[in-house]
ZATIDO-31035 format. One record per atom (N, C-alpha, C): residue number from 1; x, y, z. Coordinates in Angstrom, 3 decimals. Example, Ala and Ser with C-alpha at 12.3 -4.5 7.8 and 13.67 -1.06 7.14 Angstrom:
BEGIN
<site><nr>1</nr><px>13.190</px><py>-5.690</py><pz>7.800</pz></site>
<site><nr>1</nr><px>12.300</px><py>-4.500</py><pz>7.800</pz></site>
<site><nr>1</nr><px>13.200</px><py>-3.300</py><pz>7.800</pz></site>
<site><nr>2</nr><px>12.850</px><py>-2.250</py><pz>7.080</pz></site>
<site><nr>2</nr><px>13.670</px><py>-1.060</py><pz>7.140</pz></site>
<site><nr>2</nr><px>12.900</px><py>0.030</py><pz>7.870</pz></site>
***
This chain:
BEGIN
<site><nr>1</nr><px>125.813</px><py>-40.367</py><pz>-33.242</pz></site>
<site><nr>1</nr><px>126.402</px><py>-41.643</py><pz>-32.773</pz></site>
<site><nr>1</nr><px>125.443</px><py>-42.612</py><pz>-33.251</pz></site>
<site><nr>2</nr><px>124.855</px><py>-43.085</py><pz>-33.893</pz></site>
<site><nr>2</nr><px>123.600</px><py>-44.441</py><pz>-34.224</pz></site>
<site><nr>2</nr><px>123.269</px><py>-44.903</py><pz>-32.813</pz></site>
<site><nr>3</nr><px>122.032</px><py>-45.634</py><pz>-32.865</pz></site>
<site><nr>3</nr><px>121.286</px><py>-46.240</py><pz>-31.853</pz></site>
<site><nr>3</nr><px>121.573</px><py>-47.807</py><pz>-32.045</pz></site>
<site><nr>4</nr><px>120.708</px><py>-48.573</py><pz>-31.652</pz></site>
<site><nr>4</nr><px>120.557</px><py>-49.330</py><pz>-31.741</pz></site>
<site><nr>4</nr><px>119.748</px><py>-49.876</py><pz>-33.061</pz></site>
<site><nr>5</nr><px>118.947</px><py>-49.042</py><pz>-33.123</pz></site>
<site><nr>5</nr><px>117.508</px><py>-49.251</py><pz>-34.498</pz></site>
<site><nr>5</nr><px>118.410</px><py>-49.158</py><pz>-35.601</pz></site>
<site><nr>6</nr><px>119.159</px><py>-48.646</py><pz>-35.507</pz></site>
<site><nr>6</nr><px>119.877</px><py>-48.195</py><pz>-37.011</pz></site>
<site><nr>6</nr><px>119.989</px><py>-46.726</py><pz>-36.846</pz></site>
<site><nr>7</nr><px>120.041</px><py>-45.865</py><pz>-36.267</pz></site>
<site><nr>7</nr><px>120.175</px><py>-44.203</py><pz>-36.629</pz></site>
<site><nr>7</nr><px>118.545</px><py>-43.612</py><pz>-36.610</pz></site>
<site><nr>8</nr><px>117.787</px><py>-44.227</py><pz>-36.967</pz></site>
<site><nr>8</nr><px>116.686</px><py>-43.338</py><pz>-36.224</pz></site>
<site><nr>8</nr><px>115.855</px><py>-43.260</py><pz>-35.029</pz></site>
<site><nr>9</nr><px>116.058</px><py>-44.272</py><pz>-34.728</pz></site>
<site><nr>9</nr><px>114.830</px><py>-44.792</py><pz>-33.102</pz></site>
<site><nr>9</nr><px>113.378</px><py>-44.347</py><pz>-33.817</pz></site>
<site><nr>10</nr><px>113.193</px><py>-44.100</py><pz>-32.600</pz></site>
<site><nr>10</nr><px>111.362</px><py>-43.282</py><pz>-32.413</pz></site>
<site><nr>10</nr><px>111.087</px><py>-42.620</py><pz>-34.017</pz></site>
<site><nr>11</nr><px>111.864</px><py>-41.972</py><pz>-34.243</pz></site>
<site><nr>11</nr><px>111.883</px><py>-41.127</py><pz>-35.509</pz></site>
<site><nr>11</nr><px>111.191</px><py>-41.582</py><pz>-36.413</pz></site>
<site><nr>12</nr><px>111.659</px><py>-42.560</py><pz>-36.938</pz></site>
<site><nr>12</nr><px>111.443</px><py>-43.747</py><pz>-38.210</pz></site>
<site><nr>12</nr><px>110.275</px><py>-43.846</py><pz>-38.277</pz></site>
<site><nr>13</nr><px>109.563</px><py>-44.047</py><pz>-36.951</pz></site>
<site><nr>13</nr><px>107.982</px><py>-44.653</py><pz>-36.859</pz></site>
<site><nr>13</nr><px>107.086</px><py>-43.413</py><pz>-37.227</pz></site>
<site><nr>14</nr><px>107.527</px><py>-42.317</py><pz>-36.927</pz></site>
<site><nr>14</nr><px>106.665</px><py>-41.088</py><pz>-37.349</pz></site>
<site><nr>14</nr><px>105.926</px><py>-41.238</py><pz>-38.154</pz></site>
<site><nr>15</nr><px>106.009</px><py>-41.555</py><pz>-39.845</pz></site>
<site><nr>15</nr><px>105.040</px><py>-41.688</py><pz>-40.561</pz></site>
<site><nr>15</nr><px>103.829</px><py>-42.262</py><pz>-40.527</pz></site>
<site><nr>16</nr><px>104.255</px><py>-43.396</py><pz>-39.474</pz></site>
<site><nr>16</nr><px>102.706</px><py>-44.123</py><pz>-38.702</pz></site>
<site><nr>16</nr><px>101.952</px><py>-43.175</py><pz>-38.697</pz></site>
<site><nr>17</nr><px>102.804</px><py>-42.617</py><pz>-37.532</pz></site>
<site><nr>17</nr><px>101.268</px><py>-41.650</py><pz>-36.533</pz></site>
<site><nr>17</nr><px>100.904</px><py>-40.568</py><pz>-37.861</pz></site>
<site><nr>18</nr><px>101.364</px><py>-40.315</py><pz>-38.625</pz></site>
<site><nr>18</nr><px>101.084</px><py>-39.083</py><pz>-39.504</pz></site>
<site><nr>18</nr><px>99.497</px><py>-39.566</py><pz>-40.498</pz></site>
<site><nr>19</nr><px>100.148</px><py>-40.706</py><pz>-40.725</pz></site>
<site><nr>19</nr><px>99.082</px><py>-41.604</py><pz>-41.608</pz></site>
<site><nr>19</nr><px>98.085</px><py>-42.050</py><pz>-40.745</pz></site>
<site><nr>20</nr><px>98.077</px><py>-42.143</py><pz>-39.381</pz></site>
<site><nr>20</nr><px>96.730</px><py>-42.250</py><pz>-38.814</pz></site>
<site><nr>20</nr><px>96.302</px><py>-41.077</py><pz>-38.603</pz></site>
<site><nr>21</nr><px>97.135</px><py>-39.640</py><pz>-38.176</pz></site>
<site><nr>21</nr><px>96.259</px><py>-38.676</py><pz>-37.825</pz></site>
<site><nr>21</nr><px>95.683</px><py>-38.268</py><pz>-39.152</pz></site>
<site><nr>22</nr><px>96.243</px><py>-38.680</py><pz>-40.326</pz></site>
<site><nr>22</nr><px>95.642</px><py>-38.107</py><pz>-41.752</pz></site>
<site><nr>22</nr><px>93.973</px><py>-38.739</py><pz>-41.809</pz></site>
<site><nr>23</nr><px>94.026</px><py>-40.237</py><pz>-41.444</pz></site>
<site><nr>23</nr><px>93.037</px><py>-40.951</py><pz>-41.675</pz></site>
<site><nr>23</nr><px>91.780</px><py>-41.029</py><pz>-40.276</pz></site>
<site><nr>24</nr><px>92.575</px><py>-40.486</py><pz>-39.525</pz></site>
<site><nr>24</nr><px>91.376</px><py>-40.054</py><pz>-38.781</pz></site>
<site><nr>24</nr><px>90.984</px><py>-38.549</py><pz>-39.298</pz></site>
<site><nr>25</nr><px>91.258</px><py>-36.963</py><pz>-39.644</pz></site>
<site><nr>25</nr><px>91.098</px><py>-36.654</py><pz>-40.253</pz></site>
<site><nr>25</nr><px>89.607</px><py>-36.535</py><pz>-41.259</pz></site>
<site><nr>26</nr><px>90.286</px><py>-37.354</py><pz>-42.102</pz></site>
<site><nr>26</nr><px>89.254</px><py>-37.660</py><pz>-42.885</pz></site>
<site><nr>26</nr><px>87.973</px><py>-38.426</py><pz>-42.585</pz></site>
<site><nr>27</nr><px>88.361</px><py>-39.460</py><pz>-41.383</pz></site>
<site><nr>27</nr><px>86.845</px><py>-39.783</py><pz>-41.089</pz></site>
<site><nr>27</nr><px>86.158</px><py>-39.033</py><pz>-40.343</pz></site>
<site><nr>28</nr><px>86.966</px><py>-38.087</py><pz>-39.966</pz></site>
<site><nr>28</nr><px>85.642</px><py>-37.275</py><pz>-38.952</pz></site>
<site><nr>28</nr><px>85.049</px><py>-35.966</py><pz>-40.292</pz></site>
<site><nr>29</nr><px>85.768</px><py>-35.483</py><pz>-41.097</pz></site>
<site><nr>29</nr><px>85.397</px><py>-34.844</py><pz>-42.292</pz></site>
<site><nr>29</nr><px>83.931</px><py>-35.980</py><pz>-42.866</pz></site>
<site><nr>30</nr><px>84.088</px><py>-37.500</py><pz>-43.145</pz></site>
<site><nr>30</nr><px>83.376</px><py>-37.679</py><pz>-43.952</pz></site>
<site><nr>30</nr><px>82.207</px><py>-38.438</py><pz>-42.879</pz></site>
<site><nr>31</nr><px>82.299</px><py>-38.426</py><pz>-41.410</pz></site>
<site><nr>31</nr><px>80.844</px><py>-38.142</py><pz>-40.678</pz></site>
<site><nr>31</nr><px>80.571</px><py>-36.485</py><pz>-40.656</pz></site>
<site><nr>32</nr><px>80.891</px><py>-35.277</py><pz>-40.235</pz></site>
<site><nr>32</nr><px>80.413</px><py>-34.216</py><pz>-40.665</pz></site>
<site><nr>32</nr><px>79.635</px><py>-34.409</py><pz>-41.721</pz></site>
<site><nr>33</nr><px>79.911</px><py>-34.490</py><pz>-42.832</pz></site>
<site><nr>33</nr><px>79.411</px><py>-34.010</py><pz>-44.225</pz></site>
<site><nr>33</nr><px>77.825</px><py>-35.490</py><pz>-44.349</pz></site>
<site><nr>34</nr><px>78.112</px><py>-36.433</py><pz>-43.199</pz></site>
<site><nr>34</nr><px>76.716</px><py>-37.147</py><pz>-43.553</pz></site>
<site><nr>34</nr><px>75.805</px><py>-37.133</py><pz>-42.797</pz></site>
<site><nr>35</nr><px>76.563</px><py>-36.335</py><pz>-41.327</pz></site>
<site><nr>35</nr><px>75.451</px><py>-35.281</py><pz>-40.575</pz></site>
<site><nr>35</nr><px>75.422</px><py>-34.258</py><pz>-40.596</pz></site>
<site><nr>36</nr><px>75.757</px><py>-33.312</py><pz>-41.602</pz></site>
<site><nr>36</nr><px>75.287</px><py>-32.651</py><pz>-42.596</pz></site>
<site><nr>36</nr><px>74.034</px><py>-32.823</py><pz>-43.633</pz></site>
<site><nr>37</nr><px>74.309</px><py>-33.620</py><pz>-43.898</pz></site>
<site><nr>37</nr><px>73.502</px><py>-34.247</py><pz>-45.160</pz></site>
<site><nr>37</nr><px>72.479</px><py>-34.593</py><pz>-44.700</pz></site>
<site><nr>38</nr><px>72.114</px><py>-34.789</py><pz>-43.650</pz></site>
<site><nr>38</nr><px>70.648</px><py>-35.865</py><pz>-43.192</pz></site>
<site><nr>38</nr><px>70.225</px><py>-33.953</py><pz>-42.783</pz></site>
<site><nr>39</nr><px>68.901</px><py>-34.222</py><pz>-43.608</pz></site>
<site><nr>39</nr><px>67.940</px><py>-32.511</py><pz>-43.290</pz></site>
<site><nr>39</nr><px>67.399</px><py>-33.058</py><pz>-41.288</pz></site>
<site><nr>40</nr><px>66.742</px><py>-31.795</py><pz>-41.099</pz></site>
<site><nr>40</nr><px>66.906</px><py>-31.772</py><pz>-39.864</pz></site>
<site><nr>40</nr><px>65.204</px><py>-32.387</py><pz>-39.881</pz></site>
<site><nr>41</nr><px>64.775</px><py>-32.938</py><pz>-40.781</pz></site>
<site><nr>41</nr><px>63.328</px><py>-33.176</py><pz>-40.197</pz></site>
<site><nr>41</nr><px>63.696</px><py>-35.044</py><pz>-40.316</pz></site>
<site><nr>42</nr><px>64.693</px><py>-35.296</py><pz>-41.588</pz></site>
<site><nr>42</nr><px>65.049</px><py>-36.928</py><pz>-41.198</pz></site>
<site><nr>42</nr><px>65.725</px><py>-37.027</py><pz>-39.374</pz></site>
<site><nr>43</nr><px>66.270</px><py>-36.189</py><pz>-38.907</pz></site>
<site><nr>43</nr><px>66.506</px><py>-36.383</py><pz>-37.151</pz></site>
<site><nr>43</nr><px>65.500</px><py>-36.409</py><pz>-36.719</pz></site>
<site><nr>44</nr><px>64.743</px><py>-35.578</py><pz>-36.817</pz></site>
<site><nr>44</nr><px>63.426</px><py>-35.761</py><pz>-35.530</pz></site>
<site><nr>44</nr><px>62.723</px><py>-36.697</py><pz>-35.486</pz></site>
<site><nr>45</nr><px>62.601</px><py>-37.215</py><pz>-37.544</pz></site>
<site><nr>45</nr><px>61.551</px><py>-38.480</py><pz>-37.757</pz></site>
<site><nr>45</nr><px>61.982</px><py>-39.379</py><pz>-37.054</pz></site>
<site><nr>46</nr><px>63.584</px><py>-39.539</py><pz>-37.293</pz></site>
<site><nr>46</nr><px>64.419</px><py>-40.821</py><pz>-36.354</pz></site>
<site><nr>46</nr><px>64.128</px><py>-40.463</py><pz>-35.038</pz></site>
<site><nr>47</nr><px>64.127</px><py>-39.386</py><pz>-34.676</pz></site>
<site><nr>47</nr><px>63.990</px><py>-39.446</py><pz>-33.015</pz></site>
<site><nr>47</nr><px>62.393</px><py>-39.807</py><pz>-32.058</pz></site>
<site><nr>48</nr><px>61.417</px><py>-39.148</py><pz>-33.090</pz></site>
<site><nr>48</nr><px>60.262</px><py>-39.778</py><pz>-33.156</pz></site>
<site><nr>48</nr><px>59.675</px><py>-40.870</py><pz>-33.163</pz></site>
<site><nr>49</nr><px>59.896</px><py>-41.717</py><pz>-33.265</pz></site>
<site><nr>49</nr><px>58.671</px><py>-43.248</py><pz>-34.063</pz></site>
<site><nr>49</nr><px>58.766</px><py>-43.488</py><pz>-32.629</pz></site>
<site><nr>50</nr><px>57.055</px><py>-44.407</py><pz>-33.081</pz></site>
<site><nr>50</nr><px>56.907</px><py>-45.082</py><pz>-31.370</pz></site>
<site><nr>50</nr><px>57.700</px><py>-46.265</py><pz>-31.424</pz></site>
<site><nr>51</nr><px>56.884</px><py>-46.735</py><pz>-31.008</pz></site>
<site><nr>51</nr><px>57.907</px><py>-48.040</py><pz>-30.888</pz></site>
<site><nr>51</nr><px>56.706</px><py>-49.276</py><pz>-31.473</pz></site>
<site><nr>52</nr><px>54.884</px><py>-49.084</py><pz>-31.600</pz></site>
<site><nr>52</nr><px>55.012</px><py>-49.908</py><pz>-32.434</pz></site>
<site><nr>52</nr><px>55.206</px><py>-49.198</py><pz>-34.290</pz></site>
<site><nr>53</nr><px>55.236</px><py>-48.020</py><pz>-34.131</pz></site>
<site><nr>53</nr><px>56.060</px><py>-47.609</py><pz>-35.839</pz></site>
<site><nr>53</nr><px>56.762</px><py>-48.860</py><pz>-35.919</pz></site>
<site><nr>54</nr><px>57.829</px><py>-49.058</py><pz>-35.020</pz></site>
<site><nr>54</nr><px>59.224</px><py>-49.432</py><pz>-34.955</pz></site>
<site><nr>54</nr><px>58.480</px><py>-51.214</py><pz>-35.083</pz></site>
<site><nr>55</nr><px>57.990</px><py>-51.693</py><pz>-34.467</pz></site>
<site><nr>55</nr><px>57.632</px><py>-52.864</py><pz>-34.218</pz></site>
<site><nr>55</nr><px>56.768</px><py>-53.117</py><pz>-36.078</pz></site>
<site><nr>56</nr><px>56.112</px><py>-52.131</py><pz>-36.466</pz></site>
<site><nr>56</nr><px>55.343</px><py>-52.344</py><pz>-37.644</pz></site>
<site><nr>56</nr><px>56.499</px><py>-52.047</py><pz>-38.603</pz></site>
<site><nr>57</nr><px>57.702</px><py>-51.134</py><pz>-38.978</pz></site>
<site><nr>57</nr><px>58.412</px><py>-51.205</py><pz>-39.946</pz></site>
<site><nr>57</nr><px>59.095</px><py>-52.916</py><pz>-39.929</pz></site>
<site><nr>58</nr><px>59.650</px><py>-53.555</py><pz>-38.233</pz></site>
<site><nr>58</nr><px>60.335</px><py>-54.577</py><pz>-38.729</pz></site>
<site><nr>58</nr><px>59.630</px><py>-55.574</py><pz>-39.082</pz></site>
<site><nr>59</nr><px>58.170</px><py>-55.400</py><pz>-39.092</pz></site>
<site><nr>59</nr><px>57.091</px><py>-56.433</py><pz>-39.546</pz></site>
<site><nr>59</nr><px>57.389</px><py>-56.296</py><pz>-41.462</pz></site>
<site><nr>60</nr><px>57.204</px><py>-55.256</py><pz>-41.791</pz></site>
<site><nr>60</nr><px>57.588</px><py>-55.034</py><pz>-42.791</pz></site>
<site><nr>60</nr><px>58.603</px><py>-55.667</py><pz>-43.434</pz></site>
<site><nr>61</nr><px>59.667</px><py>-55.482</py><pz>-42.796</pz></site>
<site><nr>61</nr><px>61.415</px><py>-55.899</py><pz>-43.776</pz></site>
<site><nr>61</nr><px>61.402</px><py>-57.708</py><pz>-43.690</pz></site>
<site><nr>62</nr><px>60.516</px><py>-58.125</py><pz>-43.084</pz></site>
<site><nr>62</nr><px>60.415</px><py>-59.091</py><pz>-42.842</pz></site>
<site><nr>62</nr><px>61.170</px><py>-59.830</py><pz>-41.724</pz></site>
<site><nr>63</nr><px>61.939</px><py>-58.910</py><pz>-40.331</pz></site>
<site><nr>63</nr><px>62.582</px><py>-58.851</py><pz>-40.053</pz></site>
<site><nr>63</nr><px>61.900</px><py>-60.628</py><pz>-38.689</pz></site>
<site><nr>64</nr><px>60.205</px><py>-60.056</py><pz>-38.569</pz></site>
<site><nr>64</nr><px>59.943</px><py>-60.836</py><pz>-37.646</pz></site>
<site><nr>64</nr><px>58.545</px><py>-61.243</py><pz>-38.093</pz></site>
<site><nr>65</nr><px>58.591</px><py>-62.620</py><pz>-37.734</pz></site>
<site><nr>65</nr><px>56.817</px><py>-62.957</py><pz>-38.564</pz></site>
<site><nr>65</nr><px>55.668</px><py>-62.533</py><pz>-37.287</pz></site>
<site><nr>66</nr><px>54.605</px><py>-62.671</py><pz>-38.603</pz></site>
<site><nr>66</nr><px>53.525</px><py>-62.470</py><pz>-37.835</pz></site>
<site><nr>66</nr><px>52.872</px><py>-63.166</py><pz>-36.793</pz></site>
<site><nr>67</nr><px>53.179</px><py>-64.245</py><pz>-36.191</pz></site>
<site><nr>67</nr><px>52.578</px><py>-63.789</py><pz>-34.456</pz></site>
<site><nr>67</nr><px>53.231</px><py>-63.985</py><pz>-34.202</pz></site>
<site><nr>68</nr><px>54.986</px><py>-63.101</py><pz>-33.917</pz></site>
<site><nr>68</nr><px>56.152</px><py>-62.691</py><pz>-33.007</pz></site>
<site><nr>68</nr><px>55.318</px><py>-60.888</py><pz>-33.115</pz></site>
<site><nr>69</nr><px>54.520</px><py>-60.323</py><pz>-34.213</pz></site>
<site><nr>69</nr><px>54.025</px><py>-59.316</py><pz>-34.498</pz></site>
<site><nr>69</nr><px>52.772</px><py>-58.799</py><pz>-33.975</pz></site>
<site><nr>70</nr><px>52.497</px><py>-59.685</py><pz>-33.557</pz></site>
<site><nr>70</nr><px>50.659</px><py>-59.909</py><pz>-33.142</pz></site>
<site><nr>70</nr><px>50.842</px><py>-59.725</py><pz>-31.819</pz></site>
<site><nr>71</nr><px>51.855</px><py>-60.401</py><pz>-31.225</pz></site>
<site><nr>71</nr><px>51.685</px><py>-60.890</py><pz>-29.591</pz></site>
<site><nr>71</nr><px>52.413</px><py>-59.531</py><pz>-29.518</pz></site>
<site><nr>72</nr><px>53.768</px><py>-59.082</py><pz>-30.001</pz></site>
<site><nr>72</nr><px>54.738</px><py>-57.860</py><pz>-29.064</pz></site>
<site><nr>72</nr><px>53.381</px><py>-56.059</py><pz>-29.510</pz></site>
<site><nr>73</nr><px>52.448</px><py>-56.517</py><pz>-30.919</pz></site>
<site><nr>73</nr><px>51.698</px><py>-55.312</py><pz>-30.488</pz></site>
<site><nr>73</nr><px>50.614</px><py>-55.219</py><pz>-29.975</pz></site>
<site><nr>74</nr><px>50.046</px><py>-56.847</py><pz>-29.265</pz></site>
<site><nr>74</nr><px>49.141</px><py>-56.754</py><pz>-27.555</pz></site>
<site><nr>74</nr><px>49.986</px><py>-56.396</py><pz>-26.710</pz></site>
<site><nr>75</nr><px>51.113</px><py>-56.941</py><pz>-26.774</pz></site>
<site><nr>75</nr><px>52.185</px><py>-55.897</py><pz>-25.328</pz></site>
<site><nr>75</nr><px>51.823</px><py>-54.762</py><pz>-25.070</pz></site>
<site><nr>76</nr><px>52.342</px><py>-53.912</py><pz>-25.934</pz></site>
<site><nr>76</nr><px>52.490</px><py>-52.408</py><pz>-26.322</pz></site>
<site><nr>76</nr><px>51.388</px><py>-52.358</py><pz>-26.587</pz></site>
<site><nr>77</nr><px>50.203</px><py>-52.612</py><pz>-26.699</pz></site>
<site><nr>77</nr><px>48.654</px><py>-52.237</py><pz>-26.519</pz></site>
<site><nr>77</nr><px>48.295</px><py>-52.296</py><pz>-25.180</pz></site>
<site><nr>78</nr><px>48.556</px><py>-53.116</py><pz>-24.060</pz></site>
<site><nr>78</nr><px>48.118</px><py>-52.810</py><pz>-23.390</pz></site>
<site><nr>78</nr><px>49.235</px><py>-52.022</py><pz>-22.254</pz></site>
<site><nr>79</nr><px>50.640</px><py>-51.089</py><pz>-22.766</pz></site>
<site><nr>79</nr><px>51.084</px><py>-50.901</py><pz>-21.531</pz></site>
<site><nr>79</nr><px>50.737</px><py>-49.337</py><pz>-22.348</pz></site>
<site><nr>80</nr><px>49.616</px><py>-49.249</py><pz>-22.690</pz></site>
<site><nr>80</nr><px>49.290</px><py>-47.772</py><pz>-23.319</pz></site>
<site><nr>80</nr><px>48.300</px><py>-46.666</py><pz>-21.906</pz></site>
***
C-alpha cells in the first residue's frame, strides 16, 4: 500500500541524511589534518603571546593607528 508521499515516505529523504553524514566526516578529517599539521611549537607560541606582543602585531598589520597603539601600550605597562 502506498502512502500519501508517493510510496517512499521518509525513506526517500534518506539520501539527504547520508550526504550530511559524509559532509561532516569530510569536514572532521580536514580539521584533524590541519590541527595535526600545525607543529607543537606553533601551538605553544600561539598560546604564549603576551598582550604587548599581540598589540605590536596589530600595529604592524595596520589594524590600529599610532595614537591608539601608544595609549594601549602605556595602559599595559601600568598593569605590569
